[in-house]
N, C-alpha and C positions, 0 to 999 in steps of 0.2 A: 168439658164444661170446666175443669179445675184449671186447665191452661189458660183459658180466657181470663176466670176468675184473676190468675197470676198477674196478667197483663194490665187489666183494669185496675187493679189496686194500685199499682205504683205510680199511674197515670192521673189516679185521683189524688194520690201524695203531692204530685208536681203538679197539678192543678190550684190543691189548697196551699201550697206552697209559694206559689206565683200570685195568690190572691194576696197573701199574706205582706210579703214583700212590697206590694205596690201600696198597702195600706201603712206600711212603715215610710215609705217615700214620701208618701203625702203628708205623712202627721210630721215627719222631719223637715219639710219645707213648708208647712203651714206657720211656723214663728218666726221666717226670716221677711222683712219688710222689702217690698218689690215696688218698682215706679209701674208707670201703666203701662210703658213697651213691654215689660216683663211679665205683666201680668197678662195682656195680649197674648204673648207667647205662649206663655204656662198654657192658658185657656184653649189655644190652638192644640197643643202637646197633648193636653188632656184628652179632647175629642178626638185624635188620632188615635191614642192608648186605647180609648174606649170603642172606638169603630174596630181596630186589631182585635181587642180582647173579645168583643161579641161574635165578631166573624170565627175567631178560633173556638169558642164556645158551640156555636151552631155546627162547625165542623167534627170538633169532638162528638158533641151530640150523635149525630149522621153516623159517624165511624162507631163508636159505642154500640149504637141502636143494629148498626148491620152485624156488628162481631157476635153480640149474642143472641141476635134472632135468627141468623140464616141458618144455621144447623137445629131450627125449633118448627119441624112443619107441624101444621094444626090437622089431623084427618077429620073428615065430615064428622059432625057431632051425632047424627042417628045412624050413621051407615056400619056395617060389622067391619071389624078392624082383623088386617090381616098378621096373624101371630101362631107360634109352635104350641104354647101352652096360654090357658084363661085361666085366671085365678081371682076371686070373689074375695075382697078383704074389707074388714068391718074395725074400725076403731071403737073404743068403749073406755070410761074412766077406769083403770088404765092399763090397759093393754091391747091386743091387737090379735083378732081371729081371724088366723092365715091358715088354708088347705097346705096339708103335707103332701104339695104335688111334688114328683121329682121334679129337677130343671138341670138340664143339660148344657155345657158351656156352647156359645154359638146361638144358642136360642133365644127367640124373641117371645117376652112373656107382656102378656096382656093382663094388667091389672086392674078390675073395677072396684074403686075406691067409694066405700062410706061410712057413716059414723052411727052408732046407736043411740047417741046422745048428744054432745055439744062437737062446736068444731074442732078436728084434730088437722095435724099435718103429716101424711104419710111419707118420710123420706128414706132412703137407702142409702147408706156409706158402705163403701166398699171396702175390701180386707184391709186395705191401706188407711183407712178413716177417709178417706175423701167423698164428699157428696157427688152420688151417680145421678140420682134422679127424685124429685118428690111432686107431691102434689097433694090437696086440700083433701080432708075427708068429712063432709059435711050433711047431716041429717037428712034422709028424706032426697038424698042427690048422691048420683053417681057420677066419677070422674074416672076416665078411661087414662091410664097410664101406659106407654108402651117402653118397654126395657129391654135392649140386647144384650145380654151378657156375654162378652167377649173373653173372660179370664175366670178360670174358676176358683174358688174360696169360699169362705162366711161370710155374706154380706149381714149389716146391722140395720134393721127396722128401728127409728127412732121419730117420735112425736117432737115436730117443731113449732107448735105453736101452744103457747101455755094455757091449760086445760084444769088445773086445781091442783092441789098439794100432791097428786102423786105423778105430774107431769114428767119429770126425770126420771122417774123408773118405766114408764110407758115404753118398753122396749121388746124385739124380737128379732129373730134372725132366720134368713134364707141360706141354704147350701146349694152352691151351683158345682155340680160334679163334673170332674173333668172327663168321663165317660160313662158309659152304664155298669161298668164294673166297680171301678173305685171312686169314692168320695174324693172331693178336691180338696189339697192344701190348702191351709189357713196361711195368712200371710202375705197371700200376693196380691200386685197390682190388679185392679180392676177397672174396667171402662166402659162406659154403655152410650148408645144413641137414644134419646128419648124422645116422646112427642104425648102429648096430653091433650083430652078434648073433655066435655062436660055434655052431660045428658041427664035431664029432668027423670024423674023417676025410675024405672028399670030399663030406660030405652038404652 
């Protein structure tokens, strides 16, 4: 996920810079008097630039969509999910109720996420501080989030949707052990593959 974000961010800056340069060029040319022939030529050039720019936007949008969604399979909403560990998570102002279930490296965990009061966002950060996976926590609604923990360490759970004055302190932790005998060391890089689906009620 972070690799994709690191690619999309400079591409976004490049696009913004290109648009800014186009506007600067147009503004710089606006004050110069032009003949009829020059006006026709400028109009033709502007139409060509618009066509190319629109084409690049379409290609960029299609490429960005493919890059961000190709590793995001959506499992059936009401079908059982295949996971090594099942965990029911409930958010509330301002904390998380997460069962103290052991997690081993390499295991896939199915989080069933809901909320006791208002909307929250259940976000898991790896030991390196990078976002691994996230889903909404909504009252009377369950979101299923599948996360495969490939690296041991301590993962931070943080709410990413503003939910009141205590939002910034709405944190918890998950520990992924290297094996059954020893706890995982903190500070290592974590990766995860994720998929989410929603089901009303307790489906």
